[in-house]
C-alpha positions in Angstrom: 39.7 16.9 85.8 43.2 17.7 87.2 44.4 21.3 87.3 47.1 22.3 84.9 50.4 23.8 86.1 49.3 27.3 84.9 46.1 27.2 86.9 47.9 26.1 90.0 50.4 28.9 89.7 47.7 31.5 89.2 45.8 30.2 92.3 49.0 30.4 94.3 49.8 33.9 93.2 46.3 35.1 94.0 46.8 34.0 97.6 50.1 35.9 97.9 50.0 38.8 100.3 53.2 40.9 100.8 54.4 41.5 104.3 54.2 45.1 105.6 57.7 46.7 105.6 59.5 46.8 108.9 60.2 50.3 110.4 63.8 51.4 109.8 66.1 51.0 112.7 66.8 54.1 114.8 70.6 53.7 114.6 70.7 54.6 110.9 69.3 58.1 111.6 71.8 58.6 114.4 74.6 57.3 112.2 73.8 60.0 109.6 73.8 62.7 112.3 77.0 61.4 113.8 78.7 61.2 110.3 77.6 64.8 109.7 78.9 66.0 113.0 82.3 64.2 112.5 82.7 65.8 109.0 81.7 69.2 110.3 84.3 68.9 113.2 86.9 67.7 110.6 86.2 70.6 108.3 86.4 73.1 111.2 89.7 71.6 112.3 91.0 71.9 108.8 90.0 75.5 108.5 91.6 76.2 111.9 94.9 74.5 110.9 95.0 76.4 107.6 94.3 79.7 109.4 97.1 79.0 111.9 99.6 78.0 109.2 98.7 81.2 107.2 99.2 83.3 110.3 102.5 81.6 111.1 103.9 82.2 107.6 102.5 85.7 107.4 104.4 86.9 110.5 107.8 88.4 109.5 110.7 86.8 111.3 113.8 88.9 111.8 116.6 87.7 109.3 119.0 85.3 110.9 122.8 85.2 110.3 122.4 82.1 108.1 120.1 83.9 105.7 122.5 86.7 105.2 125.0 84.3 103.5 122.5 83.4 100.7 123.5 85.0 97.4 120.8 87.3 96.0 120.0 88.8 92.6 117.5 91.8 92.7 117.0 90.8 96.3 115.6 87.4 95.4 117.5 84.4 96.8 118.8 82.2 94.0 119.7 79.3 96.2 117.2 76.6 96.4 114.4 75.5 94.1 112.2 77.8 92.1 108.9 78.3 93.9 105.7 80.2 93.0 106.6 83.0 95.4 110.0 83.5 93.9 108.6 83.3 90.4 106.0 85.9 91.3 108.6 88.1 93.0 110.9 87.9 89.9 108.0 88.9 87.6 107.0 91.8 89.9 110.5 93.3 90.4 111.6 93.3 86.8 110.7 95.9 84.2 109.3 93.3 81.7 108.0 89.8 81.7 111.0 88.7 79.5 113.5 90.0 82.1 111.6 88.2 84.8 111.5 84.9 82.9 115.2 85.3 82.0 116.1 85.7 85.7 114.1 82.6 86.6 115.6 80.6 83.7 119.2 81.8 84.0 119.9 82.8 87.6 123.1 84.7 88.4 125.8 82.2 89.2 126.5 82.2 93.0 129.9 80.7 92.8 132.4 82.1 90.3 134.9 79.6 88.8 138.5 80.5 89.0 140.6 80.8 85.8 141.0 77.6 83.9 138.0 75.9 85.5 135.0 74.9 83.4 131.6 74.0 84.8 130.0 70.6 83.8 127.1 72.3 82.0 129.5 74.3 79.9 131.5 71.3 79.1 128.5 69.3 78.1 127.1 72.2 76.1 130.1 72.3 73.8 129.4 70.6 70.5 132.0 68.3 69.1 132.2 68.0 65.3 134.0 64.9 64.3 133.9 64.0 60.6 
């Protein structure tokens, strides 16, 4: 009597023996150590650069002649963009938070217009009522 397909498959599977796993290559272990060392060196370099930059900006440089021409309000330069340091200084030097916020939002005008001149913001701010 011939064997059925199921019996042949069972016999084949009973003879199956898995191969033992191969040992892992040594380069993988060295690769992990090397990757760790590279990341540690990169982190140390980042910390060193951050410390050097912090030390550089912490050192007080004597004022130059160019910085004396910058207009100031409450000894805070109003030229240039609003930065976190300038905002913090404005809040610290004013008597109230509202005064500090007003100083940041509406800085003192550094260049006064002569008689008869109107700034572009004032001109755009005027409402025109045409009916």
